[in-house]
LUMLUMDREN-2810 file (N, C-alpha, C; in Angstrom, 1 decimal):
<atoms>
<atom><aa>M</aa><ch>A</ch><at>N</at><xx>-37.6</xx><yy>0.4</yy><zz>163.9</zz></atom>
<atom><aa>M</aa><ch>A</ch><at>CA</at><xx>-38.1</xx><yy>-0.2</yy><zz>165.1</zz></atom>
<atom><aa>M</aa><ch>A</ch><at>C</at><xx>-37.7</xx><yy>0.7</yy><zz>166.3</zz></atom>
<atom><aa>W</aa><ch>A</ch><at>N</at><xx>-38.5</xx><yy>0.7</yy><zz>167.3</zz></atom>
<atom><aa>W</aa><ch>A</ch><at>CA</at><xx>-38.1</xx><yy>1.4</yy><zz>168.5</zz></atom>
<atom><aa>W</aa><ch>A</ch><at>C</at><xx>-38.2</xx><yy>0.4</yy><zz>169.7</zz></atom>
<atom><aa>L</aa><ch>A</ch><at>N</at><xx>-37.4</xx><yy>0.7</yy><zz>170.7</zz></atom>
<atom><aa>L</aa><ch>A</ch><at>CA</at><xx>-37.4</xx><yy>-0.1</yy><zz>171.9</zz></atom>
<atom><aa>L</aa><ch>A</ch><at>C</at><xx>-37.2</xx><yy>0.7</yy><zz>173.2</zz></atom>
<atom><aa>V</aa><ch>A</ch><at>N</at><xx>-38.0</xx><yy>0.5</yy><zz>174.2</zz></atom>
<atom><aa>V</aa><ch>A</ch><at>CA</at><xx>-37.9</xx><yy>1.1</yy><zz>175.5</zz></atom>
<atom><aa>V</aa><ch>A</ch><at>C</at><xx>-37.8</xx><yy>0.0</yy><zz>176.5</zz></atom>
<atom><aa>E</aa><ch>A</ch><at>N</at><xx>-36.8</xx><yy>0.1</yy><zz>177.3</zz></atom>
<atom><aa>E</aa><ch>A</ch><at>CA</at><xx>-36.5</xx><yy>-1.0</yy><zz>178.3</zz></atom>
<atom><aa>E</aa><ch>A</ch><at>C</at><xx>-36.0</xx><yy>-0.5</yy><zz>179.6</zz></atom>
<atom><aa>L</aa><ch>A</ch><at>N</at><xx>-36.5</xx><yy>-1.1</yy><zz>180.7</zz></atom>
<atom><aa>L</aa><ch>A</ch><at>CA</at><xx>-36.1</xx><yy>-0.7</yy><zz>182.0</zz></atom>
<atom><aa>L</aa><ch>A</ch><at>C</at><xx>-35.5</xx><yy>-2.0</yy><zz>182.6</zz></atom>
<atom><aa>G</aa><ch>A</ch><at>N</at><xx>-34.3</xx><yy>-1.9</yy><zz>183.2</zz></atom>
<atom><aa>G</aa><ch>A</ch><at>CA</at><xx>-33.7</xx><yy>-3.1</yy><zz>183.8</zz></atom>
<atom><aa>G</aa><ch>A</ch><at>C</at><xx>-32.8</xx><yy>-2.9</yy><zz>184.9</zz></atom>
<atom><aa>Y</aa><ch>A</ch><at>N</at><xx>-32.1</xx><yy>-3.9</yy><zz>185.3</zz></atom>
<atom><aa>Y</aa><ch>A</ch><at>CA</at><xx>-31.2</xx><yy>-3.9</yy><zz>186.4</zz></atom>
<atom><aa>Y</aa><ch>A</ch><at>C</at><xx>-30.0</xx><yy>-4.8</yy><zz>186.1</zz></atom>
<atom><aa>Q</aa><ch>A</ch><at>N</at><xx>-28.8</xx><yy>-4.4</yy><zz>186.5</zz></atom>
<atom><aa>Q</aa><ch>A</ch><at>CA</at><xx>-27.6</xx><yy>-5.2</yy><zz>186.2</zz></atom>
<atom><aa>Q</aa><ch>A</ch><at>C</at><xx>-26.8</xx><yy>-5.3</yy><zz>187.5</zz></atom>
<atom><aa>A</aa><ch>A</ch><at>N</at><xx>-26.3</xx><yy>-6.5</yy><zz>187.8</zz></atom>
<atom><aa>A</aa><ch>A</ch><at>CA</at><xx>-25.6</xx><yy>-6.7</yy><zz>189.1</zz></atom>
<atom><aa>A</aa><ch>A</ch><at>C</at><xx>-24.4</xx><yy>-7.6</yy><zz>188.8</zz></atom>
<atom><aa>M</aa><ch>A</ch><at>N</at><xx>-23.3</xx><yy>-7.4</yy><zz>189.6</zz></atom>
<atom><aa>M</aa><ch>A</ch><at>CA</at><xx>-22.2</xx><yy>-8.3</yy><zz>189.5</zz></atom>
<atom><aa>M</aa><ch>A</ch><at>C</at><xx>-22.4</xx><yy>-9.3</yy><zz>190.6</zz></atom>
<atom><aa>I</aa><ch>A</ch><at>N</at><xx>-22.5</xx><yy>-10.6</yy><zz>190.2</zz></atom>
<atom><aa>I</aa><ch>A</ch><at>CA</at><xx>-22.8</xx><yy>-11.6</yy><zz>191.2</zz></atom>
<atom><aa>I</aa><ch>A</ch><at>C</at><xx>-21.6</xx><yy>-12.4</yy><zz>191.7</zz></atom>
<atom><aa>V</aa><ch>A</ch><at>N</at><xx>-20.6</xx><yy>-12.5</yy><zz>191.0</zz></atom>
<atom><aa>V</aa><ch>A</ch><at>CA</at><xx>-19.3</xx><yy>-13.0</yy><zz>191.4</zz></atom>
<atom><aa>V</aa><ch>A</ch><at>C</at><xx>-18.2</xx><yy>-12.1</yy><zz>190.8</zz></atom>
<atom><aa>D</aa><ch>A</ch><at>N</at><xx>-17.0</xx><yy>-12.2</yy><zz>191.2</zz></atom>
<atom><aa>D</aa><ch>A</ch><at>CA</at><xx>-15.9</xx><yy>-11.3</yy><zz>190.7</zz></atom>
<atom><aa>D</aa><ch>A</ch><at>C</at><xx>-16.2</xx><yy>-10.6</yy><zz>189.4</zz></atom>
<atom><aa>R</aa><ch>A</ch><at>N</at><xx>-16.3</xx><yy>-11.2</yy><zz>188.3</zz></atom>
<atom><aa>R</aa><ch>A</ch><at>CA</at><xx>-16.5</xx><yy>-10.6</yy><zz>187.0</zz></atom>
<atom><aa>R</aa><ch>A</ch><at>C</at><xx>-17.7</xx><yy>-11.1</yy><zz>186.3</zz></atom>
<atom><aa>I</aa><ch>A</ch><at>N</at><xx>-18.5</xx><yy>-11.8</yy><zz>186.9</zz></atom>
<atom><aa>I</aa><ch>A</ch><at>CA</at><xx>-19.8</xx><yy>-12.4</yy><zz>186.3</zz></atom>
<atom><aa>I</aa><ch>A</ch><at>C</at><xx>-20.9</xx><yy>-11.4</yy><zz>186.5</zz></atom>
<atom><aa>V</aa><ch>A</ch><at>N</at><xx>-21.5</xx><yy>-11.0</yy><zz>185.4</zz></atom>
<atom><aa>V</aa><ch>A</ch><at>CA</at><xx>-22.6</xx><yy>-10.0</yy><zz>185.4</zz></atom>
<atom><aa>V</aa><ch>A</ch><at>C</at><xx>-23.9</xx><yy>-10.6</yy><zz>185.1</zz></atom>
<atom><aa>L</aa><ch>A</ch><at>N</at><xx>-24.9</xx><yy>-10.3</yy><zz>185.9</zz></atom>
<atom><aa>L</aa><ch>A</ch><at>CA</at><xx>-26.3</xx><yy>-10.8</yy><zz>185.6</zz></atom>
<atom><aa>L</aa><ch>A</ch><at>C</at><xx>-27.2</xx><yy>-9.6</yy><zz>185.4</zz></atom>
<atom><aa>G</aa><ch>A</ch><at>N</at><xx>-28.0</xx><yy>-9.6</yy><zz>184.3</zz></atom>
<atom><aa>G</aa><ch>A</ch><at>CA</at><xx>-28.9</xx><yy>-8.5</yy><zz>184.1</zz></atom>
<atom><aa>G</aa><ch>A</ch><at>C</at><xx>-30.2</xx><yy>-8.9</yy><zz>183.7</zz></atom>
<atom><aa>A</aa><ch>A</ch><at>N</at><xx>-31.3</xx><yy>-8.1</yy><zz>183.9</zz></atom>
<atom><aa>A</aa><ch>A</ch><at>CA</at><xx>-32.6</xx><yy>-8.4</yy><zz>183.5</zz></atom>
<atom><aa>A</aa><ch>A</ch><at>C</at><xx>-33.3</xx><yy>-7.1</yy><zz>183.1</zz></atom>
<atom><aa>G</aa><ch>A</ch><at>N</at><xx>-34.2</xx><yy>-7.2</yy><zz>182.2</zz></atom>
<atom><aa>G</aa><ch>A</ch><at>CA</at><xx>-34.9</xx><yy>-6.0</yy><zz>181.8</zz></atom>
<atom><aa>G</aa><ch>A</ch><at>C</at><xx>-36.3</xx><yy>-6.4</yy><zz>181.2</zz></atom>
<atom><aa>I</aa><ch>A</ch><at>N</at><xx>-37.2</xx><yy>-5.4</yy><zz>181.3</zz></atom>
<atom><aa>I</aa><ch>A</ch><at>CA</at><xx>-38.6</xx><yy>-5.6</yy><zz>180.7</zz></atom>
<atom><aa>I</aa><ch>A</ch><at>C</at><xx>-38.9</xx><yy>-4.3</yy><zz>179.9</zz></atom>
<atom><aa>G</aa><ch>A</ch><at>N</at><xx>-39.5</xx><yy>-4.5</yy><zz>178.8</zz></atom>
<atom><aa>G</aa><ch>A</ch><at>CA</at><xx>-39.7</xx><yy>-3.3</yy><zz>177.9</zz></atom>
<atom><aa>G</aa><ch>A</ch><at>C</at><xx>-40.8</xx><yy>-3.6</yy><zz>176.9</zz></atom>
<atom><aa>V</aa><ch>A</ch><at>N</at><xx>-40.8</xx><yy>-2.7</yy><zz>175.9</zz></atom>
<atom><aa>V</aa><ch>A</ch><at>CA</at><xx>-41.7</xx><yy>-2.7</yy><zz>174.8</zz></atom>
<atom><aa>V</aa><ch>A</ch><at>C</at><xx>-41.0</xx><yy>-2.3</yy><zz>173.5</zz></atom>
<atom><aa>M</aa><ch>A</ch><at>N</at><xx>-41.3</xx><yy>-3.0</yy><zz>172.4</zz></atom>
<atom><aa>M</aa><ch>A</ch><at>CA</at><xx>-40.7</xx><yy>-2.6</yy><zz>171.1</zz></atom>
<atom><aa>M</aa><ch>A</ch><at>C</at><xx>-41.8</xx><yy>-2.6</yy><zz>170.1</zz></atom>
<atom><aa>G</aa><ch>A</ch><at>N</at><xx>-41.6</xx><yy>-1.7</yy><zz>169.1</zz></atom>
<atom><aa>G</aa><ch>A</ch><at>CA</at><xx>-42.6</xx><yy>-1.6</yy><zz>168.1</zz></atom>
<atom><aa>G</aa><ch>A</ch><at>C</at><xx>-42.0</xx><yy>-1.2</yy><zz>166.8</zz></atom>
<atom><aa>T</aa><ch>A</ch><at>N</at><xx>-42.9</xx><yy>-1.1</yy><zz>165.8</zz></atom>
<atom><aa>T</aa><ch>A</ch><at>CA</at><xx>-42.6</xx><yy>-0.8</yy><zz>164.4</zz></atom>
<atom><aa>T</aa><ch>A</ch><at>C</at><xx>-42.9</xx><yy>0.7</yy><zz>164.1</zz></atom>
<atom><aa>L</aa><ch>A</ch><at>N</at><xx>-41.9</xx><yy>1.4</yy><zz>163.6</zz></atom>
<atom><aa>L</aa><ch>A</ch><at>CA</at><xx>-42.1</xx><yy>2.8</yy><zz>163.2</zz></atom>
<atom><aa>L</aa><ch>A</ch><at>C</at><xx>-42.6</xx><yy>2.8</yy><zz>161.7</zz></atom>
<atom><aa>D</aa><ch>A</ch><at>N</at><xx>-41.9</xx><yy>2.1</yy><zz>160.9</zz></atom>
<atom><aa>D</aa><ch>A</ch><at>CA</at><xx>-42.2</xx><yy>2.2</yy><zz>159.5</zz></atom>
<atom><aa>D</aa><ch>A</ch><at>C</at><xx>-42.0</xx><yy>0.8</yy><zz>158.9</zz></atom>
<atom><aa>A</aa><ch>A</ch><at>N</at><xx>-42.9</xx><yy>0.3</yy><zz>158.1</zz></atom>
<atom><aa>A</aa><ch>A</ch><at>CA</at><xx>-42.8</xx><yy>-1.1</yy><zz>157.5</zz></atom>
<atom><aa>A</aa><ch>A</ch><at>C</at><xx>-42.8</xx><yy>-0.9</yy><zz>156.0</zz></atom>
<atom><aa>E</aa><ch>A</ch><at>N</at><xx>-42.0</xx><yy>-1.8</yy><zz>155.3</zz></atom>
<atom><aa>E</aa><ch>A</ch><at>CA</at><xx>-42.0</xx><yy>-1.8</yy><zz>153.9</zz></atom>
<atom><aa>E</aa><ch>A</ch><at>C</at><xx>-42.0</xx><yy>-3.3</yy><zz>153.5</zz></atom>
<atom><aa>T</aa><ch>A</ch><at>N</at><xx>-43.1</xx><yy>-3.8</yy><zz>153.1</zz></atom>
<atom><aa>T</aa><ch>A</ch><at>CA</at><xx>-43.3</xx><yy>-5.2</yy><zz>152.7</zz></atom>
<atom><aa>T</aa><ch>A</ch><at>C</at><xx>-43.3</xx><yy>-5.3</yy><zz>151.2</zz></atom>
<atom><aa>E</aa><ch>A</ch><at>N</at><xx>-42.6</xx><yy>-6.4</yy><zz>150.6</zz></atom>
<atom><aa>E</aa><ch>A</ch><at>CA</at><xx>-42.6</xx><yy>-6.6</yy><zz>149.2</zz></atom>
<atom><aa>E</aa><ch>A</ch><at>C</at><xx>-43.0</xx><yy>-8.0</yy><zz>149.0</zz></atom>
<atom><aa>L</aa><ch>A</ch><at>N</at><xx>-44.1</xx><yy>-8.2</yy><zz>148.2</zz></atom>
<atom><aa>L</aa><ch>A</ch><at>CA</at><xx>-44.5</xx><yy>-9.6</yy><zz>147.8</zz></atom>
<atom><aa>L</aa><ch>A</ch><at>C</at><xx>-44.3</xx><yy>-9.8</yy><zz>146.3</zz></atom>
<atom><aa>L</aa><ch>A</ch><at>N</at><xx>-43.7</xx><yy>-11.0</yy><zz>146.1</zz></atom>
<atom><aa>L</aa><ch>A</ch><at>CA</at><xx>-43.3</xx><yy>-11.4</yy><zz>144.7</zz></atom>
<atom><aa>L</aa><ch>A</ch><at>C</at><xx>-44.0</xx><yy>-12.6</yy><zz>144.3</zz></atom>
<atom><aa>A</aa><ch>A</ch><at>N</at><xx>-44.4</xx><yy>-12.7</yy><zz>143.0</zz></atom>
<atom><aa>A</aa><ch>A</ch><at>CA</at><xx>-45.0</xx><yy>-13.9</yy><zz>142.5</zz></atom>
<atom><aa>A</aa><ch>A</ch><at>C</at><xx>-44.0</xx><yy>-15.1</yy><zz>142.5</zz></atom>
<atom><aa>V</aa><ch>A</ch><at>N</at><xx>-44.5</xx><yy>-16.3</yy><zz>142.8</zz></atom>
<atom><aa>V</aa><ch>A</ch><at>CA</at><xx>-43.6</xx><yy>-17.5</yy><zz>142.9</zz></atom>
<atom><aa>V</aa><ch>A</ch><at>C</at><xx>-42.9</xx><yy>-17.7</yy><zz>141.6</zz></atom>
<atom><aa>D</aa><ch>A</ch><at>N</at><xx>-43.6</xx><yy>-17.5</yy><zz>140.5</zz></atom>
<atom><aa>D</aa><ch>A</ch><at>CA</at><xx>-42.9</xx><yy>-17.8</yy><zz>139.1</zz></atom>
<atom><aa>D</aa><ch>A</ch><at>C</at><xx>-42.0</xx><yy>-16.7</yy><zz>138.7</zz></atom>
<atom><aa>G</aa><ch>A</ch><at>N</at><xx>-41.8</xx><yy>-15.7</yy><zz>139.5</zz></atom>
<atom><aa>G</aa><ch>A</ch><at>CA</at><xx>-40.8</xx><yy>-14.6</yy><zz>139.2</zz></atom>
<atom><aa>G</aa><ch>A</ch><at>C</at><xx>-41.4</xx><yy>-13.6</yy><zz>138.2</zz></atom>
<atom><aa>G</aa><ch>A</ch><at>N</at><xx>-42.7</xx><yy>-13.7</yy><zz>137.9</zz></atom>
<atom><aa>G</aa><ch>A</ch><at>CA</at><xx>-43.3</xx><yy>-12.8</yy><zz>136.9</zz></atom>
<atom><aa>G</aa><ch>A</ch><at>C</at><xx>-43.5</xx><yy>-11.4</yy><zz>137.5</zz></atom>
<atom><aa>A</aa><ch>A</ch><at>N</at><xx>-44.1</xx><yy>-10.5</yy><zz>136.8</zz></atom>
<atom><aa>A</aa><ch>A</ch><at>CA</at><xx>-44.4</xx><yy>-9.2</yy><zz>137.2</zz></atom>
<atom><aa>A</aa><ch>A</ch><at>C</at><xx>-45.3</xx><yy>-9.1</yy><zz>138.4</zz></atom>
<atom><aa>A</aa><ch>A</ch><at>N</at><xx>-45.1</xx><yy>-8.1</yy><zz>139.2</zz></atom>
<atom><aa>A</aa><ch>A</ch><at>CA</at><xx>-45.9</xx><yy>-8.0</yy><zz>140.4</zz></atom>
<atom><aa>A</aa><ch>A</ch><at>C</at><xx>-47.3</xx><yy>-7.6</yy><zz>140.0</zz></atom>
<atom><aa>S</aa><ch>A</ch><at>N</at><xx>-48.3</xx><yy>-8.2</yy><zz>140.6</zz></atom>
<atom><aa>S</aa><ch>A</ch><at>CA</at><xx>-49.7</xx><yy>-7.9</yy><zz>140.3</zz></atom>
<atom><aa>S</aa><ch>A</ch><at>C</at><xx>-50.2</xx><yy>-6.8</yy><zz>141.3</zz></atom>
<atom><aa>P</aa><ch>A</ch><at>N</at><xx>-51.3</xx><yy>-6.1</yy><zz>140.9</zz></atom>
<atom><aa>P</aa><ch>A</ch><at>CA</at><xx>-51.8</xx><yy>-5.1</yy><zz>141.7</zz></atom>
<atom><aa>P</aa><ch>A</ch><at>C</at><xx>-52.4</xx><yy>-5.7</yy><zz>143.0</zz></atom>
<atom><aa>A</aa><ch>A</ch><at>N</at><xx>-52.8</xx><yy>-6.9</yy><zz>143.0</zz></atom>
<atom><aa>A</aa><ch>A</ch><at>CA</at><xx>-53.3</xx><yy>-7.6</yy><zz>144.2</zz></atom>
<atom><aa>A</aa><ch>A</ch><at>C</at><xx>-52.2</xx><yy>-7.8</yy><zz>145.2</zz></atom>
<atom><aa>L</aa><ch>A</ch><at>N</at><xx>-51.0</xx><yy>-8.2</yy><zz>144.7</zz></atom>
<atom><aa>L</aa><ch>A</ch><at>CA</at><xx>-49.9</xx><yy>-8.4</yy><zz>145.6</zz></atom>
<atom><aa>L</aa><ch>A</ch><at>C</at><xx>-49.5</xx><yy>-7.0</yy><zz>146.2</zz></atom>
<atom><aa>D</aa><ch>A</ch><at>N</at><xx>-49.5</xx><yy>-6.0</yy><zz>145.4</zz></atom>
<atom><aa>D</aa><ch>A</ch><at>CA</at><xx>-49.1</xx><yy>-4.7</yy><zz>145.9</zz></atom>
<atom><aa>D</aa><ch>A</ch><at>C</at><xx>-50.1</xx><yy>-4.2</yy><zz>147.0</zz></atom>
<atom><aa>E</aa><ch>A</ch><at>N</at><xx>-51.4</xx><yy>-4.5</yy><zz>146.8</zz></atom>
<atom><aa>E</aa><ch>A</ch><at>CA</at><xx>-52.4</xx><yy>-4.1</yy><zz>147.7</zz></atom>
<atom><aa>E</aa><ch>A</ch><at>C</at><xx>-52.3</xx><yy>-4.9</yy><zz>149.0</zz></atom>
<atom><aa>A</aa><ch>A</ch><at>N</at><xx>-52.0</xx><yy>-6.2</yy><zz>148.9</zz></atom>
<atom><aa>A</aa><ch>A</ch><at>CA</at><xx>-51.8</xx><yy>-7.0</yy><zz>150.1</zz></atom>
<atom><aa>A</aa><ch>A</ch><at>C</at><xx>-50.5</xx><yy>-6.5</yy><zz>150.9</zz></atom>
<atom><aa>A</aa><ch>A</ch><at>N</at><xx>-49.5</xx><yy>-6.2</yy><zz>150.2</zz></atom>
<atom><aa>A</aa><ch>A</ch><at>CA</at><xx>-48.3</xx><yy>-5.7</yy><zz>150.9</zz></atom>
<atom><aa>A</aa><ch>A</ch><at>C</at><xx>-48.6</xx><yy>-4.4</yy><zz>151.6</zz></atom>
<atom><aa>G</aa><ch>A</ch><at>N</at><xx>-49.3</xx><yy>-3.5</yy><zz>151.0</zz></atom>
<atom><aa>G</aa><ch>A</ch><at>CA</at><xx>-49.7</xx><yy>-2.2</yy><zz>151.7</zz></atom>
<atom><aa>G</aa><ch>A</ch><at>C</at><xx>-50.5</xx><yy>-2.5</yy><zz>152.9</zz></atom>
<atom><aa>A</aa><ch>A</ch><at>N</at><xx>-51.5</xx><yy>-3.4</yy><zz>152.8</zz></atom>
<atom><aa>A</aa><ch>A</ch><at>CA</at><xx>-52.3</xx><yy>-3.8</yy><zz>154.0</zz></atom>
<atom><aa>A</aa><ch>A</ch><at>C</at><xx>-51.5</xx><yy>-4.3</yy><zz>155.1</zz></atom>
<atom><aa>A</aa><ch>A</ch><at>N</at><xx>-50.5</xx><yy>-5.2</yy><zz>154.8</zz></atom>
<atom><aa>A</aa><ch>A</ch><at>CA</at><xx>-49.6</xx><yy>-5.8</yy><zz>155.8</zz></atom>
<atom><aa>A</aa><ch>A</ch><at>C</at><xx>-48.8</xx><yy>-4.7</yy><zz>156.5</zz></atom>
<atom><aa>D</aa><ch>A</ch><at>N</at><xx>-48.3</xx><yy>-3.7</yy><zz>155.7</zz></atom>
<atom><aa>D</aa><ch>A</ch><at>CA</at><xx>-47.5</xx><yy>-2.6</yy><zz>156.2</zz></atom>
<atom><aa>D</aa><ch>A</ch><at>C</at><xx>-48.4</xx><yy>-1.8</yy><zz>157.2</zz></atom>
<atom><aa>Q</aa><ch>A</ch><at>N</at><xx>-49.6</xx><yy>-1.5</yy><zz>156.9</zz></atom>
<atom><aa>Q</aa><ch>A</ch><at>CA</at><xx>-50.5</xx><yy>-0.7</yy><zz>157.8</zz></atom>
<atom><aa>Q</aa><ch>A</ch><at>C</at><xx>-50.7</xx><yy>-1.5</yy><zz>159.1</zz></atom>
<atom><aa>L</aa><ch>A</ch><at>N</at><xx>-51.0</xx><yy>-2.8</yy><zz>159.0</zz></atom>
<atom><aa>L</aa><ch>A</ch><at>CA</at><xx>-51.2</xx><yy>-3.6</yy><zz>160.2</zz></atom>
<atom><aa>L</aa><ch>A</ch><at>C</at><xx>-50.0</xx><yy>-3.6</yy><zz>161.1</zz></atom>
<atom><aa>L</aa><ch>A</ch><at>N</at><xx>-48.8</xx><yy>-3.8</yy><zz>160.5</zz></atom>
<atom><aa>L</aa><ch>A</ch><at>CA</at><xx>-47.5</xx><yy>-3.8</yy><zz>161.3</zz></atom>
<atom><aa>L</aa><ch>A</ch><at>C</at><xx>-47.3</xx><yy>-2.5</yy><zz>162.0</zz></atom>
<atom><aa>E</aa><ch>A</ch><at>N</at><xx>-47.6</xx><yy>-1.4</yy><zz>161.3</zz></atom>
<atom><aa>E</aa><ch>A</ch><at>CA</at><xx>-47.3</xx><yy>-0.1</yy><zz>161.9</zz></atom>
<atom><aa>E</aa><ch>A</ch><at>C</at><xx>-48.4</xx><yy>0.2</yy><zz>163.0</zz></atom>
<atom><aa>K</aa><ch>A</ch><at>N</at><xx>-49.6</xx><yy>-0.3</yy><zz>162.8</zz></atom>
<atom><aa>K</aa><ch>A</ch><at>CA</at><xx>-50.6</xx><yy>0.0</yy><zz>163.8</zz></atom>
<atom><aa>K</aa><ch>A</ch><at>C</at><xx>-50.6</xx><yy>-0.9</yy><zz>165.0</zz></atom>
<atom><aa>Y</aa><ch>A</ch><at>N</at><xx>-50.4</xx><yy>-2.2</yy><zz>164.8</zz></atom>
<atom><aa>Y</aa><ch>A</ch><at>CA</at><xx>-50.4</xx><yy>-3.2</yy><zz>165.9</zz></atom>
<atom><aa>Y</aa><ch>A</ch><at>C</at><xx>-49.1</xx><yy>-3.9</yy><zz>166.2</zz></atom>
<atom><aa>G</aa><ch>A</ch><at>N</at><xx>-48.0</xx><yy>-3.4</yy><zz>165.6</zz></atom>
<atom><aa>G</aa><ch>A</ch><at>CA</at><xx>-46.7</xx><yy>-4.1</yy><zz>165.7</zz></atom>
<atom><aa>G</aa><ch>A</ch><at>C</at><xx>-46.0</xx><yy>-3.7</yy><zz>167.0</zz></atom>
<atom><aa>V</aa><ch>A</ch><at>N</at><xx>-46.6</xx><yy>-3.8</yy><zz>168.2</zz></atom>
<atom><aa>V</aa><ch>A</ch><at>CA</at><xx>-46.0</xx><yy>-3.5</yy><zz>169.5</zz></atom>
<atom><aa>V</aa><ch>A</ch><at>C</at><xx>-46.0</xx><yy>-4.8</yy><zz>170.3</zz></atom>
<atom><aa>L</aa><ch>A</ch><at>N</at><xx>-44.8</xx><yy>-5.1</yy><zz>170.8</zz></atom>
<atom><aa>L</aa><ch>A</ch><at>CA</at><xx>-44.6</xx><yy>-6.4</yy><zz>171.5</zz></atom>
<atom><aa>L</aa><ch>A</ch><at>C</at><xx>-43.9</xx><yy>-6.1</yy><zz>172.8</zz></atom>
<atom><aa>P</aa><ch>A</ch><at>N</at><xx>-44.3</xx><yy>-6.8</yy><zz>173.9</zz></atom>
<atom><aa>P</aa><ch>A</ch><at>CA</at><xx>-43.5</xx><yy>-6.7</yy><zz>175.2</zz></atom>
<atom><aa>P</aa><ch>A</ch><at>C</at><xx>-42.2</xx><yy>-7.5</yy><zz>175.0</zz></atom>
<atom><aa>T</aa><ch>A</ch><at>N</at><xx>-41.2</xx><yy>-7.1</yy><zz>175.7</zz></atom>
<atom><aa>T</aa><ch>A</ch><at>CA</at><xx>-39.9</xx><yy>-7.8</yy><zz>175.7</zz></atom>
<atom><aa>T</aa><ch>A</ch><at>C</at><xx>-39.5</xx><yy>-8.1</yy><zz>177.1</zz></atom>
<atom><aa>L</aa><ch>A</ch><at>N</at><xx>-38.7</xx><yy>-9.2</yy><zz>177.2</zz></atom>
<atom><aa>L</aa><ch>A</ch><at>CA</at><xx>-38.1</xx><yy>-9.6</yy><zz>178.5</zz></atom>
<atom><aa>L</aa><ch>A</ch><at>C</at><xx>-36.7</xx><yy>-10.0</yy><zz>178.1</zz></atom>
<atom><aa>T</aa><ch>A</ch><at>N</at><xx>-35.7</xx><yy>-9.3</yy><zz>178.8</zz></atom>
<atom><aa>T</aa><ch>A</ch><at>CA</at><xx>-34.3</xx><yy>-9.6</yy><zz>178.5</zz></atom>
<atom><aa>T</aa><ch>A</ch><at>C</at><xx>-33.6</xx><yy>-10.1</yy><zz>179.7</zz></atom>
<atom><aa>L</aa><ch>A</ch><at>N</at><xx>-32.9</xx><yy>-11.2</yy><zz>179.6</zz></atom>
<atom><aa>L</aa><ch>A</ch><at>CA</at><xx>-32.1</xx><yy>-11.8</yy><zz>180.6</zz></atom>
<atom><aa>L</aa><ch>A</ch><at>C</at><xx>-30.7</xx><yy>-11.9</yy><zz>180.1</zz></atom>
<atom><aa>R</aa><ch>A</ch><at>N</at><xx>-29.7</xx><yy>-11.5</yy><zz>180.8</zz></atom>
<atom><aa>R</aa><ch>A</ch><at>CA</at><xx>-28.3</xx><yy>-11.5</yy><zz>180.4</zz></atom>
<atom><aa>R</aa><ch>A</ch><at>C</at><xx>-27.4</xx><yy>-12.1</yy><zz>181.4</zz></atom>
<atom><aa>L</aa><ch>A</ch><at>N</at><xx>-26.4</xx><yy>-12.8</yy><zz>181.0</zz></atom>
<atom><aa>L</aa><ch>A</ch><at>CA</at><xx>-25.4</xx><yy>-13.4</yy><zz>181.8</zz></atom>
<atom><aa>L</aa><ch>A</ch><at>C</at><xx>-24.1</xx><yy>-13.1</yy><zz>181.0</zz></atom>
<atom><aa>G</aa><ch>A</ch><at>N</at><xx>-23.2</xx><yy>-12.4</yy><zz>181.7</zz></atom>
<atom><aa>G</aa><ch>A</ch><at>CA</at><xx>-22.0</xx><yy>-12.0</yy><zz>180.9</zz></atom>
<atom><aa>G</aa><ch>A</ch><at>C</at><xx>-20.7</xx><yy>-11.9</yy><zz>181.8</zz></atom>
<atom><aa>L</aa><ch>A</ch><at>N</at><xx>-19.6</xx><yy>-11.7</yy><zz>181.1</zz></atom>
<atom><aa>L</aa><ch>A</ch><at>CA</at><xx>-18.3</xx><yy>-11.6</yy><zz>181.8</zz></atom>
<atom><aa>L</aa><ch>A</ch><at>C</at><xx>-17.8</xx><yy>-10.2</yy><zz>181.5</zz></atom>
<atom><aa>D</aa><ch>A</ch><at>N</at><xx>-17.4</xx><yy>-9.5</yy><zz>182.6</zz></atom>
<atom><aa>D</aa><ch>A</ch><at>CA</at><xx>-16.9</xx><yy>-8.1</yy><zz>182.6</zz></atom>
<atom><aa>D</aa><ch>A</ch><at>C</at><xx>-15.4</xx><yy>-8.2</yy><zz>182.5</zz></atom>
<atom><aa>L</aa><ch>A</ch><at>N</at><xx>-14.8</xx><yy>-7.9</yy><zz>181.3</zz></atom>
<atom><aa>L</aa><ch>A</ch><at>CA</at><xx>-13.4</xx><yy>-8.0</yy><zz>181.1</zz></atom>
<atom><aa>L</aa><ch>A</ch><at>C</at><xx>-12.6</xx><yy>-6.7</yy><zz>181.5</zz></atom>
<atom><aa>I</aa><ch>A</ch><at>N</at><xx>-13.3</xx><yy>-5.6</yy><zz>181.7</zz></atom>
<atom><aa>I</aa><ch>A</ch><at>CA</at><xx>-12.6</xx><yy>-4.4</yy><zz>182.0</zz></atom>
<atom><aa>I</aa><ch>A</ch><at>C</at><xx>-12.5</xx><yy>-4.1</yy><zz>183.4</zz></atom>
</atoms>
């Protein structure tokens, strides 16, 4: 996975920190494994479906992110 984020952090009271950020994260490489419910051998159809899911995640797996933080600075 990759993540790019831009944000701001401020001290609002003596040691209380407030932060916010906005960004984008995505999938670089996906590896999906599908197993039969009965624990039997993997079928070619399951292998093909797993490959298709991997391709979709790698192509369209980009999501916007919003980060809000409230913390205590001990140092």
